[in-house]
N, C-alpha and C positions, 0 to 999 in steps of 0.2 A: 485603624481599619474597623468599620462597623461590623456587627455580627452578621448582617445580611451579606455584605461583600465577602466576608470570610467564608460563609457557607457557599456562596456562588463560586468562589475560587476553589474551594475543596471539591465541590461537585464537578467543576470543569476538569480538575486533575483526575478524579476518579473515573470520569467518563473517557478521558484521553487514555488512561492506563488500560481500561477495559477494551477500547477499540484496538490499541496496539497489541495487547495480549491475544485478542482474537486473530488479528493479522499474523502474528507470529506463529500461531498454531496452524496456519494454512500451509506452511512449507513442507512438512512431511506428507500431508495429505495430497498436496500437489504432485510430489514425486511419485506417490502411489498411483494417481490417476494417469500420469504420463507413461506408466508401464502398459496401459491398455489402449491409449488413443494418441493421435497426433496433437501437437501443442495448440493449434488454432481450434481444433474440435473441442478439446477440454475447456479452453478459455470461452469459446462461444456458448457452450452448454451451461457453464457455470454462471455466466452473467445474464443469459436469457432467463434461466431459472430464477436467479436472484431478483430480477425485475418483476417476474410474476409473483414471487413470494411477498413482495412489498405492496402489490396492488390492493389487497383487502384493507391495508392500513392507510391508504391515501384519502379516505373519507368519501364525500359525495363526488361521484364521477363528473358531474357537471362542473363542479368547482375546480377540480384539478385539470380537467380538459381545457377549461377557460384559461387557467394559468399557463398551461403548456402552449396554447395558441398565442398568448401574449408574450411569451418568452421563447418562442420556437428556435430562433437563431442561437440564443445562449444555451439552450438544452443541447442542440447539435454540437456546439463547440465544446461544452463540458464532456459530452459523450466521446468526442474525438480524442481529447487529451486525457480524460480520466478512465476510459475503458478501452477504446480501440488501440490507441498508441501505447498507453501504459501497459495493458495486459497482452497486447500483441507482442511487444518487445519482451515483456516479463516472461511469458511462457516459452518463447524461443530461448531466452537465457536459461531458464530452469531446465530445459532439455539438455543443456550442456554442462551443468554444474551439479554438485551435490547439494542436498537440501540445506545443510548447515552453512556451506559457503554462500549459497544464494541468500540466506537470511542475513549473513554478515554483510554482503555487498549492498543490500537494501538499507543497511545502517547509514549509508552516505546521504540518505534523503534529508535528514535534518540540516546538514551543512548546505546542501543545494537549496533547500527552501529558505533558510536564513539568509544566504547570500542573495538570492533572487528577491526576497522581501526587502532587503536592505537597498537593492537597486531600484525596485519598482514601487515601493510604498513609502510615502513621506513620514508615516507615523510608526514605522517598524524598523528602526535602525539598530545595527549591532553596537553593543557597548564592549569595552575591553573585557569585562567579566563574562559576558555571553561568548565572546570570541575564545576566551581561554577554556571555557567549559566545552564548547563545541570542538576545540582543538584536541582536548583529552579524548573525546569520543572518536575522533578521526584517527588518533594514534592507536586506539584499540582496533579499529578496522584494519589498519596497516599490519598490526601484529597478527590478527587472525588471517589476513590474506597470505601471510607467509606460510601458513599451514597447507595452502593449495599446491605448493612447490611449482610455481609458474615457470621455472627454468627447464622443466622436462616437457615431453610431448603432450602428455595428458594435461599437464598444468597449463600449457598454452591454449588448449581447447577450453579449459575452464576460464582462462583469462578472457577469451572472446565472450563467453557467457556472462562473465562479470561486467564487461563493458556494455553488453546489451541490457543488463539489469540496471546499471547506472543511468543509461539513456532512458529507460522506462521511468525511473524515479525523477529524472529531469522533466519529463513530460508531466508527471503528476504534480510536481512542485509548481510548474508554470501554470497549469490548469487551476490549482488551488488559489494561487495569488491573483491571476488576471481575471478568471471567469467566475470564481466563487467569492473571493474576499474583496477585491478592489471594486467590482461592479455591484456589490451588495445586492445579490439577487433577491427580489421580493417574491420568493416562492417557498412553499413548504418544502423542507429538505427531503422528506420521505417521497413526495411526488416527484421531485427533481431526480432523486436517486433512482427511483423505479423506472422512470422514462429513459434516463441516460444509460443505465446499465442494460435494460432490455434492448434498446436500440443498438448499443455497442456489441452486445452478445450476438444479436442477429447478424450484424455485419461480419463479425469474426467467424461465425458459423458458415456464412455465405462464402467467405474467402477460403475456408477449409474445403467446402464443397467444390469450388473452382479448382483448387490445387489438386484435389482427388480426381476431378474430371480430366485435367491436363495429363495426369499420370495414368489415365485410363483405369481408375479405381473408383469404387463406390465409397461414399461417405459412411463409415461404420461407427455406430454408437454401441459400445459394449454393454452387455446385459449382466456382467459379473456382479454379484452382490457387493464385493469389496469396492468396485469402481462406483457403483450407484450410491452407496452409503458415504463414500468419501466426497463424491460430487455434491450430495445433499448438504454435507457439513460445510463445504467450501461456499456453496450458494448462500447458506444461512449466515456465514461469516460476512460475506459481501453485503448482504441486505442490512445486517445490524450495524457492522462497523462503519460502513460508509455513511449511513444515516446519522450516526452519532457524530462523525467527523464533520459532515457538512453543517450540522447544527452548531458545533463548536466554532467553526470557521467564521460564523456570523457574529460571534461574541468575543473571541480571543485572538490576540496577536499571533500571526503565523509562526514567527520564530519561537515564541514562548510555547505554543502548542506543539510544534513539530519536534522539539527536543525530546519529547516523550517517545518519539519513534525509535530512539535508541533501544527501547525495550523489545522491539521487533526482532533484532538479531539475537538477543539474549534468549527469548522464548523460542524463537524458530530453531536456533542451533541446538538448544537443550533438548527440545522435543525430537528433532531429527536424529540426534545421537541416541535417544532412548527408543525410537520407533523403527529406525531403518537399520537393518543388520549390517550393511556395508559401510556405515559411518561411525566414527568415534572421535573424541577430542584429543588434541595433543597440547603440549605445553604452550605453544604460541597462541593457540585458540583460547586457552584458559586465561592467559595474561591479557589478551585482547578484550575478553568479556569483562574482566575486572576493571580495565580502563573505561569501558563503556558505562559500567555501573557507577563508577566514581564521577564521570561527567554528568550524569543525571543528578546525583546528590549535590554536587557543587553548584550546578546551575540553579537549582531550586533554593539552596541555602543563601546564595548571593543575590537572588532575584528580589528586588525591592519595588519594582514597578507594579502598578495595578494590572491585572490580567485582562480587564475588559478594554476593548478598543474604543 
């Protein structure tokens, strides 16, 4: 391996770790915002704000507006799968489960992405070693899921939330593979991210307003400092992490990249246990987190393929 390729591989890994750590930090802050507003209101505000935060970094407006016009259909499809469906389902699920359990459920995303990549991409097939590493991570998710006690009434409610979260990650994995990776979008990832998140956020906010009108209520945007600061952090996470991820998806195999998403439940669960008073770890959860950590290490120790597609 040349020095340049080694540096490129290391840089890709560090960027993937940063993006996943940022996503992991979103879980406790999401639970905090859901104390103040409805799921679609929170989701819509988060991504509309994130889209605006990225606009100054898109460069010359004439250039990225020309890119948007040339790829309008693809921008719409990415927004549907990466923001509207993904976070519409995600926030509904988050309203039903604890922050740590939500972070753990999202840990299924590398498996979904790897399986879909295996089925849809000719150059991103599963190997026995990749399968074993992913299996270790999934075993960790099973152990952590036992801590939700799904055999009791409250656990069944959380189970519904977990299923919604898994559906949201399926949407994300499909969107990553079909609309970002396989089609090789010839767009600046920051401009793409700004447009698709802003559009998705506006649609989710409109859905929230319609639901409120049907219930003869007004769409309420809380002014509490805790809500506003949490929302600003969530929007910043979206703007930064998604831009990093879209950039990496143009360079790195989907299954190789997505295995780092096992960091999301580790960071998300740990921060939720630290920040949310009504959440705490148990033995099953700690065993599960250890399994997930081992899966990351073994995957990268046994990975011998080049990371660039």
